[in-house]
N, CA, C and O of each residue as an XYZ file, in Angstrom:
488
protein
N      37.912    -89.876     87.256
C      38.566    -89.011     86.299
C      39.346    -87.911     87.021
O      40.477    -87.606     86.644
N      38.748    -87.313     88.056
C      39.438    -86.240     88.777
C      40.709    -86.757     89.450
O      41.741    -86.087     89.434
N      40.630    -87.953     90.043
C      41.809    -88.517     90.708
C      42.899    -88.799     89.682
O      44.076    -88.532     89.922
N      42.495    -89.343     88.536
C      43.474    -89.632     87.477
C      44.162    -88.345     87.017
O      45.379    -88.313     86.841
N      43.371    -87.287     86.825
C      43.952    -86.023     86.390
C      44.813    -85.400     87.489
O      45.874    -84.845     87.204
N      44.366    -85.487     88.738
C      45.094    -84.873     89.850
C      46.438    -85.552     90.062
O      47.411    -84.898     90.438
N      46.502    -86.860     89.825
C      47.763    -87.577     90.036
C      48.700    -87.500     88.829
O      49.812    -88.027     88.865
N      48.251    -86.852     87.778
C      49.102    -86.612     86.612
C      49.707    -85.216     86.783
O      48.997    -84.220     86.639
N      51.012    -85.127     87.089
C      51.614    -83.810     87.375
C      51.395    -82.777     86.268
O      51.177    -81.600     86.553
N      51.451    -83.210     85.021
C      51.264    -82.257     83.920
C      49.828    -81.730     83.894
O      49.608    -80.530     83.731
N      48.859    -82.624     84.054
C      47.452    -82.201     84.068
C      47.171    -81.327     85.282
O      46.489    -80.307     85.179
N      47.696    -81.731     86.427
C      47.471    -80.960     87.654
C      48.023    -79.545     87.507
O      47.378    -78.578     87.911
N      49.201    -79.430     86.937
C      49.829    -78.116     86.726
C      49.029    -77.289     85.722
O      48.820    -76.092     85.917
N      48.585    -77.940     84.648
C      47.854    -77.222     83.592
C      46.481    -76.747     84.053
O      46.078    -75.630     83.728
N      45.755    -77.576     84.806
C      44.373    -77.255     85.161
C      44.242    -76.554     86.503
O      43.272    -75.831     86.730
N      45.202    -76.755     87.392
C      45.160    -76.051     88.676
C      43.860    -76.248     89.433
O      43.323    -77.354     89.489
N      43.356    -75.161     90.017
C      42.204    -75.250     90.904
C      40.897    -75.579     90.192
O      39.916    -75.904     90.860
N      40.846    -75.507     88.870
C      39.615    -75.855     88.153
C      39.641    -77.291     87.633
O      38.771    -77.684     86.855
N      40.629    -78.073     88.057
C      40.779    -79.442     87.568
C      39.510    -80.270     87.757
O      39.103    -80.981     86.838
N      38.884    -80.194     88.914
C      37.694    -81.010     89.169
C      36.549    -80.661     88.224
O      35.805    -81.546     87.801
N      36.402    -79.396     87.893
C      35.336    -79.002     86.963
C      35.586    -79.592     85.577
O      34.669    -80.107     84.937
N      36.834    -79.511     85.122
C      37.161    -80.072     83.818
C      37.129    -81.588     83.839
O      36.789    -82.209     82.832
N      37.478    -82.200     84.969
C      37.406    -83.663     85.082
C      35.954    -84.122     84.930
O      35.683    -85.130     84.277
N      35.031    -83.384     85.531
C      33.614    -83.735     85.366
C      33.215    -83.651     83.894
O      32.540    -84.540     83.377
N      33.628    -82.596     83.234
C      33.293    -82.419     81.818
C      33.845    -83.566     80.989
O      33.147    -84.115     80.136
N      35.087    -83.926     81.234
C      35.695    -85.043     80.495
C      34.988    -86.356     80.804
O      34.732    -87.149     79.898
N      34.670    -86.592     82.077
C      33.993    -87.836     82.463
C      32.603    -87.917     81.834
O      32.178    -88.987     81.400
N      31.901    -86.794     81.784
C      30.578    -86.789     81.151
C      30.696    -87.146     79.680
O      29.907    -87.943     79.172
N      31.658    -86.576     78.999
C      31.859    -86.861     77.573
C      32.190    -88.340     77.353
O      31.602    -88.991     76.490
N      33.125    -88.859     78.130
C      33.545    -90.257     77.996
C      32.369    -91.210     78.231
O      32.288    -92.272     77.612
N      31.467    -90.823     79.124
C      30.340    -91.684     79.482
C      29.063    -91.366     78.712
O      27.999    -91.896     79.033
N      29.157    -90.505     77.701
C      28.002    -90.217     76.856
C      26.920    -89.398     77.526
O      25.758    -89.455     77.125
N      27.290    -88.634     78.545
C      26.318    -87.783     79.240
C      26.320    -86.414     78.565
O      27.366    -85.780     78.431
N      25.160    -85.975     78.150
C      25.037    -84.685     77.473
C      24.222    -83.733     78.341
O      23.401    -84.164     79.151
N      24.451    -82.474     78.169
C      23.786    -81.445     78.962
C      23.173    -80.410     78.037
O      23.706    -80.109     76.970
N      22.052    -79.878     78.465
C      21.492    -78.726     77.779
C      22.251    -77.502     78.266
O      22.342    -77.267     79.472
N      22.786    -76.732     77.357
C      23.509    -75.529     77.733
C      22.535    -74.375     77.882
O      21.713    -74.122     77.001
N      22.631    -73.689     78.984
C      21.772    -72.549     79.267
C      22.683    -71.370     79.586
O      23.056    -71.174     80.742
N      23.049    -70.577     78.569
C      23.971    -69.463     78.804
C      23.494    -68.501     79.886
O      24.313    -67.869     80.554
N      22.202    -68.383     80.063
C      21.655    -67.459     81.061
C      21.481    -68.123     82.416
O      20.805    -67.572     83.285
N      22.078    -69.299     82.616
C      21.897    -70.020     83.874
C      22.350    -69.191     85.067
O      21.604    -69.022     86.031
N      23.565    -68.677     85.001
C      24.102    -68.015     86.183
C      24.636    -66.621     85.886
O      25.358    -66.395     84.915
N      24.257    -65.710     86.748
C      24.834    -64.369     86.705
C      26.143    -64.405     87.462
O      26.280    -65.135     88.443
N      27.107    -63.616     87.008
C      28.403    -63.545     87.667
C      28.756    -62.092     87.959
O      29.500    -61.456     87.213
N      28.200    -61.571     89.073
C      28.572    -60.212     89.437
C      30.081    -60.122     89.663
O      30.664    -61.088     90.156
N      30.717    -59.057     89.342
C      30.193    -57.783     88.886
C      30.019    -57.679     87.373
O      29.507    -56.676     86.876
N      30.445    -58.714     86.636
C      30.395    -58.624     85.170
C      28.974    -58.612     84.643
O      28.685    -57.920     83.667
N      28.081    -59.367     85.270
C      26.661    -59.263     84.933
C      26.075    -58.254     85.904
O      26.095    -58.469     87.116
N      25.561    -57.172     85.384
C      25.152    -56.062     86.251
C      23.721    -56.175     86.753
O      23.322    -55.458     87.670
N      22.954    -57.071     86.157
C      21.583    -57.296     86.593
C      21.369    -58.797     86.720
O      22.111    -59.584     86.131
N      20.376    -59.191     87.472
C      20.051    -60.611     87.625
C      18.889    -61.020     86.734
O      18.474    -62.179     86.741
N      18.370    -60.082     85.976
C      17.235    -60.361     85.099
C      17.568    -61.489     84.127
O      18.577    -61.440     83.423
N      16.707    -62.502     84.100
C      16.860    -63.600     83.160
C      17.782    -64.714     83.631
O      17.883    -65.743     82.964
N      18.453    -64.539     84.753
C      19.340    -65.575     85.282
C      18.611    -66.398     86.343
O      17.634    -65.945     86.938
N      19.100    -67.600     86.563
C      18.489    -68.497     87.539
C      19.242    -68.534     88.862
O      18.634    -68.691     89.921
N      20.554    -68.391     88.805
C      21.369    -68.454     90.012
C      22.469    -67.397     89.946
O      22.732    -66.818     88.892
N      23.106    -67.160     91.095
C      24.258    -66.259     91.169
C      25.497    -67.107     91.447
O      25.505    -67.924     92.368
N      26.526    -66.910     90.659
C      27.813    -67.562     90.870
C      28.785    -66.481     91.293
O      29.248    -65.689     90.472
N      29.088    -66.453     92.573
C      29.969    -65.371     93.021
C      31.401    -65.869     93.111
O      31.853    -66.371     94.140
N      32.081    -65.712     92.011
C      33.468    -66.138     91.923
C      34.421    -64.960     91.800
O      35.572    -65.054     92.227
N      33.971    -63.871     91.233
C      34.851    -62.729     90.998
C      34.824    -61.762     92.173
O      33.824    -61.647     92.882
N      35.934    -61.074     92.363
C      35.958    -60.007     93.347
C      35.123    -58.833     92.853
O      35.041    -58.574     91.652
N      34.519    -58.142     93.774
C      33.691    -56.971     93.469
C      34.351    -55.775     94.132
O      34.319    -55.637     95.355
N      34.944    -54.920     93.331
C      35.687    -53.768     93.847
C      35.138    -52.479     93.243
O      34.979    -52.359     92.028
N      34.850    -51.514     94.127
C      34.260    -50.248     93.709
C      34.832    -49.111     94.530
O      35.306    -49.310     95.648
N      34.782    -47.924     93.965
C      35.126    -46.733     94.738
C      33.960    -46.434     95.674
O      32.907    -47.066     95.583
N      34.150    -45.473     96.570
C      33.056    -45.085     97.474
C      31.892    -44.451     96.707
O      30.786    -44.314     97.230
N      32.171    -44.064     95.438
C      31.129    -43.482     94.588
C      30.476    -44.517     93.682
O      29.664    -44.166     92.826
N      30.822    -45.791     93.862
C      30.193    -46.854     93.085
C      30.803    -47.090     91.713
O      30.165    -47.689     90.848
N      32.039    -46.626     91.501
C      32.724    -46.838     90.217
C      33.501    -48.143     90.296
O      34.300    -48.343     91.210
N      33.266    -49.024     89.344
C      33.911    -50.329     89.279
C      35.408    -50.168     89.051
O      35.824    -49.383     88.200
N      36.221    -50.906     89.807
C      37.676    -50.818     89.683
C      38.266    -52.214     89.416
O      38.974    -52.752     90.267
N      37.984    -52.799     88.254
C      38.482    -54.152     87.985
C      40.006    -54.227     88.029
O      40.704    -53.371     87.485
N      40.501    -55.269     88.689
C      41.943    -55.451     88.782
C      42.613    -54.605     89.854
O      43.828    -54.676     90.040
N      41.818    -53.803     90.561
C      42.358    -52.930     91.603
C      41.447    -53.031     92.820
O      40.227    -52.928     92.693
N      42.022    -53.228     93.977
C      41.210    -53.321     95.197
C      40.515    -51.990     95.422
O      41.142    -50.932     95.469
N      39.202    -52.076     95.560
C      38.396    -50.869     95.705
C      38.245    -50.419     97.147
O      38.627    -51.126     98.080
N      37.681    -49.232     97.311
C      37.386    -48.721     98.652
C      36.274    -49.544     99.296
O      36.241    -49.707    100.515
N      35.369    -50.058     98.474
C      34.391    -51.049     98.934
C      34.717    -52.330     98.202
O      34.964    -52.318     96.996
N      34.720    -53.444     98.933
C      35.144    -54.700     98.323
C      34.388    -55.871     98.906
O      34.193    -55.965    100.118
N      33.964    -56.766     98.024
C      33.532    -58.098     98.447
C      34.227    -59.108     97.545
O      34.034    -59.122     96.330
N      35.032    -59.942     98.165
C      35.684    -61.044     97.479
C      35.712    -62.194     98.469
O      36.292    -62.077     99.549
N      35.090    -63.299     98.105
C      35.010    -64.420     99.039
C      36.389    -64.886     99.491
O      36.520    -65.455    100.575
N      37.407    -64.658     98.688
C      38.760    -65.068     99.057
C      39.298    -64.287    100.248
O      40.247    -64.721    100.901
N      38.698    -63.139    100.531
C      39.121    -62.340    101.686
C      38.789    -63.034    102.998
O      39.308    -62.655    104.048
N      37.931    -64.046    102.950
C      37.468    -64.697    104.169
C      37.932    -66.148    104.280
O      37.370    -66.922    105.054
N      38.941    -66.513    103.519
C      39.450    -67.875    103.610
C      40.016    -68.098    105.010
O      40.870    -67.345    105.478
N      39.531    -69.129    105.654
C      40.029    -69.459    106.984
C      39.379    -68.689    108.111
O      39.769    -68.836    109.270
N      38.397    -67.873    107.791
C      37.691    -67.138    108.854
C      36.262    -66.859    108.416
O      35.944    -66.876    107.227
N      35.428    -66.609    109.375
C      34.015    -66.326    109.103
C      33.882    -64.855    108.716
O      34.448    -63.987    109.381
N      33.140    -64.569    107.649
C      32.950    -63.161    107.271
C      32.119    -62.415    108.314
O      31.355    -63.030    109.058
N      32.265    -61.113    108.369
C      31.439    -60.339    109.290
C      29.975    -60.425    108.877
O      29.649    -60.650    107.711
N      29.122    -60.245    109.840
C      27.688    -60.256    109.547
C      27.048    -59.104    110.306
O      27.169    -59.023    111.528
N      26.381    -58.231    109.605
C      26.159    -58.229    108.169
C      27.369    -57.661    107.416
O      28.176    -56.905    107.957
N      27.455    -58.066    106.132
C      28.449    -57.443    105.254
C      28.008    -56.013    104.957
O      26.815    -55.723    104.873
N      28.975    -55.139    104.800
C      28.666    -53.757    104.436
C      28.039    -53.733    103.045
O      28.544    -54.364    102.117
N      26.944    -53.005    102.909
C      26.299    -52.888    101.596
C      27.181    -52.070    100.656
O      27.900    -51.172    101.095
N      27.123    -52.384     99.370
C      27.935    -51.613     98.415
C      27.437    -50.184     98.301
O      26.282    -49.896     98.613
N      28.310    -49.288     97.852
C      27.907    -47.887     97.711
C      26.860    -47.697     96.617
O      26.713    -48.531     95.724
N      26.148    -46.597     96.705
C      25.185    -46.253     95.652
C      25.928    -46.195     94.315
O      27.076    -45.755     94.241
N      25.252    -46.644     93.275
C      25.837    -46.619     91.949
C      26.385    -47.968     91.505
O      26.677    -48.165     90.325
N      26.525    -48.906     92.454
C      26.977    -50.242     92.053
C      25.807    -50.976     91.392
O      24.649    -50.655     91.658
N      26.098    -51.952     90.541
C      25.031    -52.677     89.856
C      24.095    -53.400     90.826
O      24.488    -53.793     91.924
N      22.867    -53.559     90.394
C      21.878    -54.241     91.233
C      22.290    -55.674     91.533
O      21.937    -56.209     92.584
N      23.035    -56.308     90.622
C      23.464    -57.689     90.869
C      24.379    -57.774     92.092
O      24.281    -58.715     92.879
N      25.252    -56.806     92.247
C      26.184    -56.791     93.378
C      25.424    -56.520     94.669
O      25.635    -57.202     95.671
N      24.543    -55.529     94.646
C      23.754    -55.199     95.839
C      22.900    -56.388     96.261
O      22.841    -56.719     97.445
N      22.241    -57.030     95.306
C      21.386    -58.172     95.626
C      22.197    -59.320     96.202
O      21.764    -59.964     97.158
N      23.365    -59.586     95.636
C      24.242    -60.638     96.161
C      24.545    -60.387     97.635
O      24.405    -61.294     98.455
N      24.950    -59.189     97.976
C      25.306    -58.872     99.365
C      24.068    -58.946    100.257
O      24.144    -59.451    101.378
N      22.943    -58.454     99.777
C      21.702    -58.538    100.565
C      21.314    -59.997    100.822
O      20.858    -60.335    101.915
N      21.492    -60.853     99.824
C      21.142    -62.265     99.993
C      22.091    -62.962    100.972
O      21.658    -63.784    101.779
N      23.377    -62.635    100.902
C      24.327    -63.201    101.862
C      23.979    -62.735    103.268
O      24.003    -63.527    104.209
N      23.659    -61.460    103.415
C      23.283    -60.933    104.728
C      22.014    -61.606    105.251
O      21.926    -61.928    106.436
N      21.047    -61.816    104.385
C      19.815    -62.494    104.810
C      20.120    -63.917    105.282
O      19.606    -64.367    106.305
N      20.954    -64.607    104.529
C      21.289    -65.990    104.892
C      22.041    -66.048    106.225
O      21.698    -66.849    107.095
N      23.063    -65.204    106.387
C      23.843    -65.253    107.623
C      23.037    -64.760    108.810
O      23.281    -65.180    109.941
N      22.094    -63.886    108.573
C      21.216    -63.404    109.642
C      20.323    -64.531    110.168
O      19.880    -64.484    111.316
N      20.061    -65.519    109.354
C      19.181    -66.623    109.745
C      19.916    -67.856    110.228
O      19.293    -68.883    110.497
N      21.242    -67.768    110.343
C      22.003    -68.902    110.868
C      21.789    -69.012    112.375
O      21.707    -68.009    113.084
N      21.704    -70.223    112.833
C      21.660    -70.451    114.281
C      22.896    -71.268    114.641
O      23.135    -72.333    114.072
N      23.653    -70.775    115.560
C      24.908    -71.454    115.923
C      24.746    -72.234    117.185
O      25.696    -72.870    117.644
């Protein structure tokens, strides 16, 4: 399904980088595969400010804050974590912790990334 959609110029243009996700959804429907929806499955910092009740973290959005911990959506902050900043290169380790006042979800995300990269053996 993904290959069919990717080779269709109109579909490729319409769906862009999320084409594979939608192709899976379409393929599941066509093949009668159903899923239990769990709205609380994944937290998405910075929009979800706590991890309470979530099972996983999906870090897709940029996290931008002032040095005082004020969220600056749509504007690059004085403190920033956005995975896109590291395309083509390895992120620094450890990542700088967010300033005081940022949501616990953001702080925990950075702490977990730091823990993981600290345990890598090259």
